[in-house]
PDB file of N, CA, C and O in Angstrom:
ATOM      1  N   UNK A   1     -50.156  14.731 -20.680  1.00  0.00           N
ATOM      2  CA  UNK A   1     -50.076  13.219 -20.879  1.00  0.00           C
ATOM      3  C   UNK A   1     -51.204  12.972 -21.948  1.00  0.00           C
ATOM      4  O   UNK A   1     -52.272  13.538 -21.716  1.00  0.00           O
ATOM      5  N   UNK A   2     -51.128  12.309 -22.935  1.00  0.00           N
ATOM      6  CA  UNK A   2     -52.037  11.885 -23.907  1.00  0.00           C
ATOM      7  C   UNK A   2     -52.625  10.680 -23.439  1.00  0.00           C
ATOM      8  O   UNK A   2     -52.130  10.064 -22.495  1.00  0.00           O
ATOM      9  N   UNK A   3     -53.764  10.259 -24.101  1.00  0.00           N
ATOM     10  CA  UNK A   3     -54.452   9.016 -23.721  1.00  0.00           C
ATOM     11  C   UNK A   3     -53.672   7.798 -24.145  1.00  0.00           C
ATOM     12  O   UNK A   3     -53.828   6.740 -23.535  1.00  0.00           O
ATOM     13  N   UNK A   4     -52.763   7.906 -25.257  1.00  0.00           N
ATOM     14  CA  UNK A   4     -51.952   6.903 -25.688  1.00  0.00           C
ATOM     15  C   UNK A   4     -50.884   6.555 -24.647  1.00  0.00           C
ATOM     16  O   UNK A   4     -50.467   5.398 -24.577  1.00  0.00           O
ATOM     17  N   UNK A   5     -50.424   7.523 -23.830  1.00  0.00           N
ATOM     18  CA  UNK A   5     -49.338   7.401 -22.915  1.00  0.00           C
ATOM     19  C   UNK A   5     -49.723   6.678 -21.667  1.00  0.00           C
ATOM     20  O   UNK A   5     -48.856   6.085 -21.025  1.00  0.00           O
ATOM     21  N   UNK A   6     -50.993   6.690 -21.276  1.00  0.00           N
ATOM     22  CA  UNK A   6     -51.573   6.072 -20.195  1.00  0.00           C
ATOM     23  C   UNK A   6     -51.178   4.623 -19.997  1.00  0.00           C
ATOM     24  O   UNK A   6     -50.681   4.317 -18.913  1.00  0.00           O
ATOM     25  N   UNK A   7     -51.340   3.733 -20.894  1.00  0.00           N
ATOM     26  CA  UNK A   7     -50.967   2.308 -20.739  1.00  0.00           C
ATOM     27  C   UNK A   7     -49.447   2.118 -20.532  1.00  0.00           C
ATOM     28  O   UNK A   7     -49.009   1.269 -19.757  1.00  0.00           O
ATOM     29  N   UNK A   8     -48.695   2.908 -21.227  1.00  0.00           N
ATOM     30  CA  UNK A   8     -47.249   2.728 -21.021  1.00  0.00           C
ATOM     31  C   UNK A   8     -46.925   3.299 -19.549  1.00  0.00           C
ATOM     32  O   UNK A   8     -46.041   2.786 -18.862  1.00  0.00           O
ATOM     33  N   UNK A   9     -47.648   4.327 -19.135  1.00  0.00           N
ATOM     34  CA  UNK A   9     -47.262   4.893 -17.847  1.00  0.00           C
ATOM     35  C   UNK A   9     -47.674   3.740 -16.738  1.00  0.00           C
ATOM     36  O   UNK A   9     -46.911   3.455 -15.814  1.00  0.00           O
ATOM     37  N   UNK A  10     -48.805   3.180 -16.900  1.00  0.00           N
ATOM     38  CA  UNK A  10     -49.421   2.115 -15.974  1.00  0.00           C
ATOM     39  C   UNK A  10     -48.319   0.941 -15.950  1.00  0.00           C
ATOM     40  O   UNK A  10     -47.916   0.446 -14.897  1.00  0.00           O
ATOM     41  N   UNK A  11     -47.929   0.598 -17.078  1.00  0.00           N
ATOM     42  CA  UNK A  11     -46.947  -0.577 -17.164  1.00  0.00           C
ATOM     43  C   UNK A  11     -45.706  -0.117 -16.391  1.00  0.00           C
ATOM     44  O   UNK A  11     -45.193  -0.831 -15.531  1.00  0.00           O
ATOM     45  N   UNK A  12     -45.263   1.031 -16.701  1.00  0.00           N
ATOM     46  CA  UNK A  12     -43.861   1.477 -15.905  1.00  0.00           C
ATOM     47  C   UNK A  12     -44.131   1.435 -14.432  1.00  0.00           C
ATOM     48  O   UNK A  12     -43.334   0.835 -13.710  1.00  0.00           O
ATOM     49  N   UNK A  13     -45.113   1.979 -13.958  1.00  0.00           N
ATOM     50  CA  UNK A  13     -45.416   1.976 -12.535  1.00  0.00           C
ATOM     51  C   UNK A  13     -45.488   0.674 -11.960  1.00  0.00           C
ATOM     52  O   UNK A  13     -44.883   0.353 -10.937  1.00  0.00           O
ATOM     53  N   UNK A  14     -46.349  -0.194 -12.730  1.00  0.00           N
ATOM     54  CA  UNK A  14     -46.458  -1.482 -12.265  1.00  0.00           C
ATOM     55  C   UNK A  14     -45.228  -2.186 -12.122  1.00  0.00           C
ATOM     56  O   UNK A  14     -44.976  -2.807 -11.090  1.00  0.00           O
ATOM     57  N   UNK A  15     -44.375  -2.125 -13.175  1.00  0.00           N
ATOM     58  CA  UNK A  15     -43.104  -2.668 -13.103  1.00  0.00           C
ATOM     59  C   UNK A  15     -42.151  -2.246 -11.981  1.00  0.00           C
ATOM     60  O   UNK A  15     -41.418  -3.059 -11.418  1.00  0.00           O
ATOM     61  N   UNK A  16     -42.190  -0.911 -11.672  1.00  0.00           N
ATOM     62  CA  UNK A  16     -41.526  -0.298 -10.578  1.00  0.00           C
ATOM     63  C   UNK A  16     -41.867  -0.837  -9.318  1.00  0.00           C
ATOM     64  O   UNK A  16     -40.984  -1.105  -8.503  1.00  0.00           O
ATOM     65  N   UNK A  17     -43.195  -1.041  -9.056  1.00  0.00           N
ATOM     66  CA  UNK A  17     -43.657  -1.524  -7.822  1.00  0.00           C
ATOM     67  C   UNK A  17     -43.429  -3.124  -7.670  1.00  0.00           C
ATOM     68  O   UNK A  17     -43.167  -3.644  -6.585  1.00  0.00           O
ATOM     69  N   UNK A  18     -43.540  -3.734  -8.706  1.00  0.00           N
ATOM     70  CA  UNK A  18     -43.108  -5.191  -8.773  1.00  0.00           C
ATOM     71  C   UNK A  18     -41.599  -5.282  -8.323  1.00  0.00           C
ATOM     72  O   UNK A  18     -41.251  -6.008  -7.391  1.00  0.00           O
ATOM     73  N   UNK A  19     -40.744  -4.513  -9.033  1.00  0.00           N
ATOM     74  CA  UNK A  19     -39.270  -4.634  -8.655  1.00  0.00           C
ATOM     75  C   UNK A  19     -39.080  -4.201  -7.144  1.00  0.00           C
ATOM     76  O   UNK A  19     -38.326  -4.882  -6.448  1.00  0.00           O
ATOM     77  N   UNK A  20     -39.627  -3.269  -6.682  1.00  0.00           N
ATOM     78  CA  UNK A  20     -39.415  -2.942  -5.302  1.00  0.00           C
ATOM     79  C   UNK A  20     -39.982  -4.039  -4.506  1.00  0.00           C
ATOM     80  O   UNK A  20     -39.283  -4.405  -3.561  1.00  0.00           O
ATOM     81  N   UNK A  21     -41.143  -4.662  -4.694  1.00  0.00           N
ATOM     82  CA  UNK A  21     -41.708  -5.704  -3.905  1.00  0.00           C
ATOM     83  C   UNK A  21     -40.691  -6.946  -3.990  1.00  0.00           C
ATOM     84  O   UNK A  21     -40.430  -7.576  -2.966  1.00  0.00           O
ATOM     85  N   UNK A  22     -40.189  -7.248  -5.081  1.00  0.00           N
ATOM     86  CA  UNK A  22     -39.119  -8.345  -5.115  1.00  0.00           C
ATOM     87  C   UNK A  22     -37.934  -8.066  -4.378  1.00  0.00           C
ATOM     88  O   UNK A  22     -37.455  -8.963  -3.685  1.00  0.00           O
ATOM     89  N   UNK A  23     -37.371  -6.897  -4.434  1.00  0.00           N
ATOM     90  CA  UNK A  23     -36.183  -6.512  -3.726  1.00  0.00           C
ATOM     91  C   UNK A  23     -36.433  -6.473  -2.157  1.00  0.00           C
ATOM     92  O   UNK A  23     -35.514  -6.717  -1.376  1.00  0.00           O
ATOM     93  N   UNK A  24     -37.609  -6.183  -1.766  1.00  0.00           N
ATOM     94  CA  UNK A  24     -37.989  -6.141  -0.290  1.00  0.00           C
ATOM     95  C   UNK A  24     -38.123  -7.612   0.056  1.00  0.00           C
ATOM     96  O   UNK A  24     -37.558  -7.981   1.085  1.00  0.00           O
ATOM     97  N   UNK A  25     -38.791  -8.500  -0.661  1.00  0.00           N
ATOM     98  CA  UNK A  25     -38.769  -9.885  -0.336  1.00  0.00           C
ATOM     99  C   UNK A  25     -37.604 -10.502  -0.213  1.00  0.00           C
ATOM    100  O   UNK A  25     -37.359 -11.260   0.725  1.00  0.00           O
ATOM    101  N   UNK A  26     -36.673 -10.190  -1.277  1.00  0.00           N
ATOM    102  CA  UNK A  26     -35.238 -10.758  -1.196  1.00  0.00           C
ATOM    103  C   UNK A  26     -34.447 -10.499   0.030  1.00  0.00           C
ATOM    104  O   UNK A  26     -33.753 -11.350   0.585  1.00  0.00           O
ATOM    105  N   UNK A  27     -34.607  -9.149   0.457  1.00  0.00           N
ATOM    106  CA  UNK A  27     -33.851  -8.721   1.663  1.00  0.00           C
ATOM    107  C   UNK A  27     -34.576  -9.392   2.998  1.00  0.00           C
ATOM    108  O   UNK A  27     -33.930  -9.794   3.966  1.00  0.00           O
ATOM    109  N   UNK A  28     -35.854  -9.440   2.905  1.00  0.00           N
ATOM    110  CA  UNK A  28     -36.552 -10.103   4.015  1.00  0.00           C
ATOM    111  C   UNK A  28     -36.108 -11.504   4.257  1.00  0.00           C
ATOM    112  O   UNK A  28     -35.831 -11.942   5.373  1.00  0.00           O
ATOM    113  N   UNK A  29     -36.052 -12.224   3.076  1.00  0.00           N
ATOM    114  CA  UNK A  29     -35.622 -13.674   3.272  1.00  0.00           C
ATOM    115  C   UNK A  29     -34.171 -13.816   3.577  1.00  0.00           C
ATOM    116  O   UNK A  29     -33.802 -14.774   4.257  1.00  0.00           O
ATOM    117  N   UNK A  30     -33.398 -13.022   3.171  1.00  0.00           N
ATOM    118  CA  UNK A  30     -31.844 -13.043   3.402  1.00  0.00           C
ATOM    119  C   UNK A  30     -31.794 -12.813   4.969  1.00  0.00           C
ATOM    120  O   UNK A  30     -31.178 -13.610   5.678  1.00  0.00           O
ATOM    121  N   UNK A  31     -32.407 -11.785   5.466  1.00  0.00           N
ATOM    122  CA  UNK A  31     -32.290 -11.499   6.930  1.00  0.00           C
ATOM    123  C   UNK A  31     -32.901 -12.643   7.722  1.00  0.00           C
ATOM    124  O   UNK A  31     -32.349 -13.010   8.759  1.00  0.00           O
ATOM    125  N   UNK A  32     -34.032 -13.234   7.279  1.00  0.00           N
ATOM    126  CA  UNK A  32     -34.735 -14.225   8.050  1.00  0.00           C
ATOM    127  C   UNK A  32     -33.732 -15.447   8.153  1.00  0.00           C
ATOM    128  O   UNK A  32     -33.650 -16.126   9.177  1.00  0.00           O
ATOM    129  N   UNK A  33     -32.956 -15.684   6.984  1.00  0.00           N
ATOM    130  CA  UNK A  33     -32.186 -16.854   7.068  1.00  0.00           C
ATOM    131  C   UNK A  33     -31.065 -16.638   8.005  1.00  0.00           C
ATOM    132  O   UNK A  33     -30.707 -17.546   8.756  1.00  0.00           O
ATOM    133  N   UNK A  34     -30.462 -15.416   7.996  1.00  0.00           N
ATOM    134  CA  UNK A  34     -29.364 -15.083   8.881  1.00  0.00           C
ATOM    135  C   UNK A  34     -29.792 -15.101  10.230  1.00  0.00           C
ATOM    136  O   UNK A  34     -28.945 -15.493  11.034  1.00  0.00           O
ATOM    137  N   UNK A  35     -30.862 -14.785  10.660  1.00  0.00           N
ATOM    138  CA  UNK A  35     -31.266 -14.689  12.064  1.00  0.00           C
ATOM    139  C   UNK A  35     -32.066 -15.950  12.486  1.00  0.00           C
ATOM    140  O   UNK A  35     -32.337 -16.092  13.678  1.00  0.00           O
ATOM    141  N   UNK A  36     -32.414 -16.767  11.677  1.00  0.00           N
ATOM    142  CA  UNK A  36     -33.276 -17.978  11.941  1.00  0.00           C
ATOM    143  C   UNK A  36     -32.789 -18.892  13.086  1.00  0.00           C
ATOM    144  O   UNK A  36     -33.580 -19.425  13.865  1.00  0.00           O
ATOM    145  N   UNK A  37     -31.461 -19.047  13.153  1.00  0.00           N
ATOM    146  CA  UNK A  37     -30.877 -20.134  14.114  1.00  0.00           C
ATOM    147  C   UNK A  37     -30.549 -19.347  15.554  1.00  0.00           C
ATOM    148  O   UNK A  37     -30.248 -19.987  16.561  1.00  0.00           O
ATOM    149  N   UNK A  38     -30.630 -18.044  15.542  1.00  0.00           N
ATOM    150  CA  UNK A  38     -30.288 -17.444  16.789  1.00  0.00           C
ATOM    151  C   UNK A  38     -31.599 -17.197  17.629  1.00  0.00           C
ATOM    152  O   UNK A  38     -32.673 -16.866  17.128  1.00  0.00           O
ATOM    153  N   UNK A  39     -31.365 -17.405  18.997  1.00  0.00           N
ATOM    154  CA  UNK A  39     -32.564 -17.315  19.803  1.00  0.00           C
ATOM    155  C   UNK A  39     -32.413 -16.239  20.906  1.00  0.00           C
ATOM    156  O   UNK A  39     -33.258 -16.056  21.782  1.00  0.00           O
ATOM    157  N   UNK A  40     -31.226 -15.527  20.779  1.00  0.00           N
ATOM    158  CA  UNK A  40     -31.005 -14.504  21.960  1.00  0.00           C
ATOM    159  C   UNK A  40     -31.873 -13.269  21.648  1.00  0.00           C
ATOM    160  O   UNK A  40     -32.434 -12.671  22.565  1.00  0.00           O
ATOM    161  N   UNK A  41     -31.989 -12.879  20.361  1.00  0.00           N
ATOM    162  CA  UNK A  41     -32.887 -11.885  19.992  1.00  0.00           C
ATOM    163  C   UNK A  41     -34.341 -11.911  20.537  1.00  0.00           C
ATOM    164  O   UNK A  41     -34.939 -10.948  21.016  1.00  0.00           O
ATOM    165  N   UNK A  42     -34.811 -13.185  20.381  1.00  0.00           N
ATOM    166  CA  UNK A  42     -36.126 -13.375  20.875  1.00  0.00           C
ATOM    167  C   UNK A  42     -36.410 -13.034  22.248  1.00  0.00           C
ATOM    168  O   UNK A  42     -37.432 -12.412  22.541  1.00  0.00           O
ATOM    169  N   UNK A  43     -35.532 -13.420  23.137  1.00  0.00           N
ATOM    170  CA  UNK A  43     -35.604 -13.200  24.684  1.00  0.00           C
ATOM    171  C   UNK A  43     -35.633 -11.636  24.871  1.00  0.00           C
ATOM    172  O   UNK A  43     -36.334 -11.125  25.744  1.00  0.00           O
ATOM    173  N   UNK A  44     -34.868 -10.915  24.041  1.00  0.00           N
ATOM    174  CA  UNK A  44     -34.681  -9.489  24.359  1.00  0.00           C
ATOM    175  C   UNK A  44     -35.985  -8.932  23.844  1.00  0.00           C
ATOM    176  O   UNK A  44     -36.440  -8.018  24.531  1.00  0.00           O
ATOM    177  N   UNK A  45     -36.679  -9.283  22.790  1.00  0.00           N
ATOM    178  CA  UNK A  45     -37.870  -8.667  22.414  1.00  0.00           C
ATOM    179  C   UNK A  45     -39.021  -9.070  23.372  1.00  0.00           C
ATOM    180  O   UNK A  45     -39.942  -8.304  23.654  1.00  0.00           O
ATOM    181  N   UNK A  46     -38.903 -10.277  23.830  1.00  0.00           N
ATOM    182  CA  UNK A  46     -40.053 -10.736  24.855  1.00  0.00           C
ATOM    183  C   UNK A  46     -39.889  -9.855  26.179  1.00  0.00           C
ATOM    184  O   UNK A  46     -40.896  -9.497  26.791  1.00  0.00           O
ATOM    185  N   UNK A  47     -38.620  -9.515  26.607  1.00  0.00           N
ATOM    186  CA  UNK A  47     -38.518  -8.781  27.836  1.00  0.00           C
ATOM    187  C   UNK A  47     -39.014  -7.445  27.467  1.00  0.00           C
ATOM    188  O   UNK A  47     -39.789  -6.942  28.279  1.00  0.00           O
ATOM    189  N   UNK A  48     -38.728  -6.759  26.402  1.00  0.00           N
ATOM    190  CA  UNK A  48     -39.124  -5.366  26.145  1.00  0.00           C
ATOM    191  C   UNK A  48     -40.643  -5.282  25.972  1.00  0.00           C
ATOM    192  O   UNK A  48     -41.217  -4.239  26.286  1.00  0.00           O
ATOM    193  N   UNK A  49     -41.307  -6.302  25.500  1.00  0.00           N
ATOM    194  CA  UNK A  49     -42.838  -6.366  25.374  1.00  0.00           C
ATOM    195  C   UNK A  49     -43.280  -6.454  26.754  1.00  0.00           C
ATOM    196  O   UNK A  49     -44.191  -5.716  27.130  1.00  0.00           O
ATOM    197  N   UNK A  50     -42.699  -7.327  27.594  1.00  0.00           N
ATOM    198  CA  UNK A  50     -43.146  -7.390  29.062  1.00  0.00           C
ATOM    199  C   UNK A  50     -42.981  -6.133  29.766  1.00  0.00           C
ATOM    200  O   UNK A  50     -43.856  -5.776  30.554  1.00  0.00           O
ATOM    201  N   UNK A  51     -42.011  -5.466  29.577  1.00  0.00           N
ATOM    202  CA  UNK A  51     -41.761  -4.085  30.325  1.00  0.00           C
ATOM    203  C   UNK A  51     -42.733  -3.051  29.760  1.00  0.00           C
ATOM    204  O   UNK A  51     -43.161  -2.173  30.509  1.00  0.00           O
ATOM    205  N   UNK A  52     -43.117  -3.109  28.432  1.00  0.00           N
ATOM    206  CA  UNK A  52     -43.871  -2.143  27.886  1.00  0.00           C
ATOM    207  C   UNK A  52     -45.327  -2.483  28.455  1.00  0.00           C
ATOM    208  O   UNK A  52     -46.043  -1.524  28.744  1.00  0.00           O
ATOM    209  N   UNK A  53     -45.764  -3.646  28.616  1.00  0.00           N
ATOM    210  CA  UNK A  53     -46.948  -3.931  29.196  1.00  0.00           C
ATOM    211  C   UNK A  53     -47.149  -3.568  30.645  1.00  0.00           C
ATOM    212  O   UNK A  53     -48.172  -3.030  31.067  1.00  0.00           O
ATOM    213  N   UNK A  54     -46.061  -3.912  31.407  1.00  0.00           N
ATOM    214  CA  UNK A  54     -46.124  -3.348  32.818  1.00  0.00           C
ATOM    215  C   UNK A  54     -46.135  -1.903  32.897  1.00  0.00           C
ATOM    216  O   UNK A  54     -46.859  -1.386  33.748  1.00  0.00           O
ATOM    217  N   UNK A  55     -45.393  -1.133  32.083  1.00  0.00           N
ATOM    218  CA  UNK A  55     -45.579   0.309  32.170  1.00  0.00           C
ATOM    219  C   UNK A  55     -46.931   0.827  31.850  1.00  0.00           C
ATOM    220  O   UNK A  55     -47.465   1.674  32.566  1.00  0.00           O
ATOM    221  N   UNK A  56     -47.525   0.313  30.738  1.00  0.00           N
ATOM    222  CA  UNK A  56     -48.777   0.649  30.443  1.00  0.00           C
ATOM    223  C   UNK A  56     -49.818   0.457  31.628  1.00  0.00           C
ATOM    224  O   UNK A  56     -50.672   1.310  31.873  1.00  0.00           O
ATOM    225  N   UNK A  57     -49.690  -0.695  32.328  1.00  0.00           N
ATOM    226  CA  UNK A  57     -50.440  -1.151  33.418  1.00  0.00           C
ATOM    227  C   UNK A  57     -50.369  -0.185  34.643  1.00  0.00           C
ATOM    228  O   UNK A  57     -51.325   0.110  35.361  1.00  0.00           O
ATOM    229  N   UNK A  58     -49.223   0.213  34.753  1.00  0.00           N
ATOM    230  CA  UNK A  58     -48.801   1.127  36.016  1.00  0.00           C
ATOM    231  C   UNK A  58     -49.475   2.462  35.625  1.00  0.00           C
ATOM    232  O   UNK A  58     -50.164   3.020  36.478  1.00  0.00           O
ATOM    233  N   UNK A  59     -49.338   2.994  34.456  1.00  0.00           N
ATOM    234  CA  UNK A  59     -49.864   4.267  34.060  1.00  0.00           C
ATOM    235  C   UNK A  59     -51.264   4.313  34.191  1.00  0.00           C
ATOM    236  O   UNK A  59     -51.822   5.261  34.743  1.00  0.00           O
ATOM    237  N   UNK A  60     -51.939   3.240  33.664  1.00  0.00           N
ATOM    238  CA  UNK A  60     -53.403   3.135  33.809  1.00  0.00           C
ATOM    239  C   UNK A  60     -53.923   3.052  35.275  1.00  0.00           C
ATOM    240  O   UNK A  60     -54.928   3.655  35.651  1.00  0.00           O
ATOM    241  N   UNK A  61     -53.190   2.289  36.037  1.00  0.00           N
ATOM    242  CA  UNK A  61     -53.539   2.210  37.490  1.00  0.00           C
ATOM    243  C   UNK A  61     -53.363   3.450  38.173  1.00  0.00           C
ATOM    244  O   UNK A  61     -54.173   3.798  39.032  1.00  0.00           O
ATOM    245  N   UNK A  62     -52.286   4.207  37.840  1.00  0.00           N
ATOM    246  CA  UNK A  62     -51.941   5.587  38.456  1.00  0.00           C
ATOM    247  C   UNK A  62     -53.203   6.555  38.000  1.00  0.00           C
ATOM    248  O   UNK A  62     -53.753   7.270  38.838  1.00  0.00           O
ATOM    249  N   UNK A  63     -53.540   6.534  36.891  1.00  0.00           N
ATOM    250  CA  UNK A  63     -54.581   7.374  36.352  1.00  0.00           C
ATOM    251  C   UNK A  63     -55.922   7.031  36.970  1.00  0.00           C
ATOM    252  O   UNK A  63     -56.715   7.918  37.286  1.00  0.00           O
ATOM    253  N   UNK A  64     -56.166   5.780  37.138  1.00  0.00           N
ATOM    254  CA  UNK A  64     -57.524   5.411  37.647  1.00  0.00           C
ATOM    255  C   UNK A  64     -57.526   5.616  39.073  1.00  0.00           C
ATOM    256  O   UNK A  64     -58.580   5.960  39.607  1.00  0.00           O
ATOM    257  N   UNK A  65     -56.464   5.446  39.773  1.00  0.00           N
ATOM    258  CA  UNK A  65     -56.460   5.631  41.225  1.00  0.00           C
ATOM    259  C   UNK A  65     -56.052   7.001  41.734  1.00  0.00           C
ATOM    260  O   UNK A  65     -55.990   7.176  42.950  1.00  0.00           O
ATOM    261  N   UNK A  66     -55.778   7.958  40.914  1.00  0.00           N
ATOM    262  CA  UNK A  66     -55.182   9.187  41.297  1.00  0.00           C
ATOM    263  C   UNK A  66     -56.226   9.859  42.416  1.00  0.00           C
ATOM    264  O   UNK A  66     -55.826  10.164  43.539  1.00  0.00           O
ATOM    265  N   UNK A  67     -57.478  10.039  42.027  1.00  0.00           N
ATOM    266  CA  UNK A  67     -58.272  10.745  42.948  1.00  0.00           C
ATOM    267  C   UNK A  67     -58.604   9.980  44.254  1.00  0.00           C
ATOM    268  O   UNK A  67     -58.583  10.650  45.287  1.00  0.00           O
ATOM    269  N   UNK A  68     -58.897   8.709  44.338  1.00  0.00           N
ATOM    270  CA  UNK A  68     -59.021   7.950  45.535  1.00  0.00           C
ATOM    271  C   UNK A  68     -57.673   8.104  46.389  1.00  0.00           C
ATOM    272  O   UNK A  68     -57.750   8.326  47.598  1.00  0.00           O
ATOM    273  N   UNK A  69     -56.505   7.989  45.777  1.00  0.00           N
ATOM    274  CA  UNK A  69     -55.319   8.037  46.613  1.00  0.00           C
ATOM    275  C   UNK A  69     -55.064   9.395  47.153  1.00  0.00           C
ATOM    276  O   UNK A  69     -54.604   9.572  48.282  1.00  0.00           O
ATOM    277  N   UNK A  70     -55.372  10.359  46.325  1.00  0.00           N
ATOM    278  CA  UNK A  70     -55.259  11.901  46.806  1.00  0.00           C
ATOM    279  C   UNK A  70     -56.165  12.029  47.966  1.00  0.00           C
ATOM    280  O   UNK A  70     -55.691  12.543  48.979  1.00  0.00           O
ATOM    281  N   UNK A  71     -57.425  11.631  47.971  1.00  0.00           N
ATOM    282  CA  UNK A  71     -58.349  11.749  48.980  1.00  0.00           C
ATOM    283  C   UNK A  71     -57.834  11.159  50.323  1.00  0.00           C
ATOM    284  O   UNK A  71     -57.930  11.761  51.393  1.00  0.00           O
ATOM    285  N   UNK A  72     -57.252   9.868  50.164  1.00  0.00           N
ATOM    286  CA  UNK A  72     -56.866   9.138  51.195  1.00  0.00           C
ATOM    287  C   UNK A  72     -55.597   9.732  51.975  1.00  0.00           C
ATOM    288  O   UNK A  72     -55.513   9.730  53.203  1.00  0.00           O
ATOM    289  N   UNK A  73     -54.686  10.208  51.166  1.00  0.00           N
ATOM    290  CA  UNK A  73     -53.500  10.852  51.735  1.00  0.00           C
ATOM    291  C   UNK A  73     -53.924  12.310  52.308  1.00  0.00           C
ATOM    292  O   UNK A  73     -53.300  12.808  53.245  1.00  0.00           O
ATOM    293  N   UNK A  74     -54.913  12.901  51.754  1.00  0.00           N
ATOM    294  CA  UNK A  74     -55.372  14.238  52.309  1.00  0.00           C
ATOM    295  C   UNK A  74     -56.079  13.932  53.706  1.00  0.00           C
ATOM    296  O   UNK A  74     -55.923  14.715  54.642  1.00  0.00           O
ATOM    297  N   UNK A  75     -56.795  12.875  53.823  1.00  0.00           N
ATOM    298  CA  UNK A  75     -57.499  12.487  55.061  1.00  0.00           C
ATOM    299  C   UNK A  75     -56.392  12.149  56.075  1.00  0.00           C
ATOM    300  O   UNK A  75     -56.551  12.564  57.222  1.00  0.00           O
ATOM    301  N   UNK A  76     -55.333  11.468  55.788  1.00  0.00           N
ATOM    302  CA  UNK A  76     -54.333  10.978  56.642  1.00  0.00           C
ATOM    303  C   UNK A  76     -53.540  12.399  57.110  1.00  0.00           C
ATOM    304  O   UNK A  76     -53.226  12.584  58.286  1.00  0.00           O
ATOM    305  N   UNK A  77     -53.308  13.199  56.235  1.00  0.00           N
ATOM    306  CA  UNK A  77     -52.641  14.484  56.660  1.00  0.00           C
ATOM    307  C   UNK A  77     -53.596  15.324  57.581  1.00  0.00           C
ATOM    308  O   UNK A  77     -53.094  15.982  58.492  1.00  0.00           O
ATOM    309  N   UNK A  78     -54.796  15.326  57.403  1.00  0.00           N
ATOM    310  CA  UNK A  78     -55.749  16.040  58.349  1.00  0.00           C
ATOM    311  C   UNK A  78     -55.811  15.422  59.614  1.00  0.00           C
ATOM    312  O   UNK A  78     -55.831  16.141  60.613  1.00  0.00           O
ATOM    313  N   UNK A  79     -55.845  14.111  59.728  1.00  0.00           N
ATOM    314  CA  UNK A  79     -55.871  13.471  61.003  1.00  0.00           C
ATOM    315  C   UNK A  79     -54.593  13.741  61.666  1.00  0.00           C
ATOM    316  O   UNK A  79     -54.584  14.063  62.854  1.00  0.00           O
ATOM    317  N   UNK A  80     -53.334  13.617  60.873  1.00  0.00           N
ATOM    318  CA  UNK A  80     -52.135  13.971  61.698  1.00  0.00           C
ATOM    319  C   UNK A  80     -52.106  15.442  62.140  1.00  0.00           C
ATOM    320  O   UNK A  80     -51.695  15.725  63.265  1.00  0.00           O
ATOM    321  N   UNK A  81     -52.497  16.308  61.354  1.00  0.00           N
ATOM    322  CA  UNK A  81     -52.657  17.758  61.805  1.00  0.00           C
ATOM    323  C   UNK A  81     -53.525  17.940  62.987  1.00  0.00           C
ATOM    324  O   UNK A  81     -53.219  18.771  63.842  1.00  0.00           O
ATOM    325  N   UNK A  82     -54.646  17.178  63.093  1.00  0.00           N
ATOM    326  CA  UNK A  82     -55.551  17.258  64.174  1.00  0.00           C
ATOM    327  C   UNK A  82     -54.955  16.719  65.424  1.00  0.00           C
ATOM    328  O   UNK A  82     -55.144  17.323  66.481  1.00  0.00           O
ATOM    329  N   UNK A  83     -54.182  15.526  65.381  1.00  0.00           N
ATOM    330  CA  UNK A  83     -53.439  15.076  66.487  1.00  0.00           C
ATOM    331  C   UNK A  83     -52.333  16.008  67.012  1.00  0.00           C
ATOM    332  O   UNK A  83     -52.153  16.193  68.216  1.00  0.00           O
ATOM    333  N   UNK A  84     -51.608  16.580  66.047  1.00  0.00           N
ATOM    334  CA  UNK A  84     -50.666  17.688  66.321  1.00  0.00           C
ATOM    335  C   UNK A  84     -51.210  18.811  66.988  1.00  0.00           C
ATOM    336  O   UNK A  84     -50.632  19.309  67.955  1.00  0.00           O
ATOM    337  N   UNK A  85     -52.314  19.261  66.530  1.00  0.00           N
ATOM    338  CA  UNK A  85     -52.956  20.438  67.136  1.00  0.00           C
ATOM    339  C   UNK A  85     -53.335  20.128  68.591  1.00  0.00           C
ATOM    340  O   UNK A  85     -53.088  20.943  69.480  1.00  0.00           O
ATOM    341  N   UNK A  86     -53.942  18.940  68.841  1.00  0.00           N
ATOM    342  CA  UNK A  86     -54.439  18.614  70.079  1.00  0.00           C
ATOM    343  C   UNK A  86     -53.222  18.476  71.076  1.00  0.00           C
ATOM    344  O   UNK A  86     -53.291  18.872  72.240  1.00  0.00           O
ATOM    345  N   UNK A  87     -52.176  17.922  70.564  1.00  0.00           N
ATOM    346  CA  UNK A  87     -51.032  17.829  71.498  1.00  0.00           C
ATOM    347  C   UNK A  87     -50.227  19.088  71.822  1.00  0.00           C
ATOM    348  O   UNK A  87     -49.644  19.251  72.894  1.00  0.00           O
ATOM    349  N   UNK A  88     -50.238  19.939  70.844  1.00  0.00           N
ATOM    350  CA  UNK A  88     -49.736  21.330  71.070  1.00  0.00           C
ATOM    351  C   UNK A  88     -50.656  22.212  71.952  1.00  0.00           C
ATOM    352  O   UNK A  88     -50.207  23.060  72.724  1.00  0.00           O
ATOM    353  N   UNK A  89     -51.994  21.950  71.782  1.00  0.00           N
ATOM    354  CA  UNK A  89     -52.937  22.776  72.688  1.00  0.00           C
ATOM    355  C   UNK A  89     -52.770  22.287  74.175  1.00  0.00           C
ATOM    356  O   UNK A  89     -52.840  23.129  75.069  1.00  0.00           O
ATOM    357  N   UNK A  90     -52.533  20.840  74.507  1.00  0.00           N
ATOM    358  CA  UNK A  90     -52.404  20.405  75.721  1.00  0.00           C
ATOM    359  C   UNK A  90     -51.135  20.898  76.351  1.00  0.00           C
ATOM    360  O   UNK A  90     -51.089  21.229  77.536  1.00  0.00           O
ATOM    361  N   UNK A  91     -50.050  20.944  75.496  1.00  0.00           N
ATOM    362  CA  UNK A  91     -48.812  21.312  76.047  1.00  0.00           C
ATOM    363  C   UNK A  91     -48.600  22.765  76.534  1.00  0.00           C
ATOM    364  O   UNK A  91     -47.749  23.099  77.358  1.00  0.00           O
ATOM    365  N   UNK A  92     -49.610  23.706  75.830  1.00  0.00           N
ATOM    366  CA  UNK A  92     -49.636  25.061  76.219  1.00  0.00           C
ATOM    367  C   UNK A  92     -50.170  25.260  77.591  1.00  0.00           C
ATOM    368  O   UNK A  92     -49.791  26.243  78.228  1.00  0.00           O
ATOM    369  N   UNK A  93     -51.013  24.419  78.104  1.00  0.00           N
ATOM    370  CA  UNK A  93     -51.585  24.644  79.408  1.00  0.00           C
ATOM    371  C   UNK A  93     -50.758  24.376  80.479  1.00  0.00           C
ATOM    372  O   UNK A  93     -51.165  24.540  81.629  1.00  0.00           O
TER     373      UNK A  93
END
């Protein structure tokens, strides 16, 4: 590419970008006009966002509470095993 071709290339790329931008804006506005009066899609999106937030909160809580819950249930199991061992020891006499 020569130095003389650079401005022409810049103009061609600029025109291509401008054309793509105009087509994108045209499509956006036509879709926006066709969906502007409808309200059913908004509630679907709101429910999806609500579910996503709840899922993230449940995962975060489970991650944060994993060790304390593990220790709690292990202590419960040990207590139950201790009670079971005492009852079987008494029944053997």
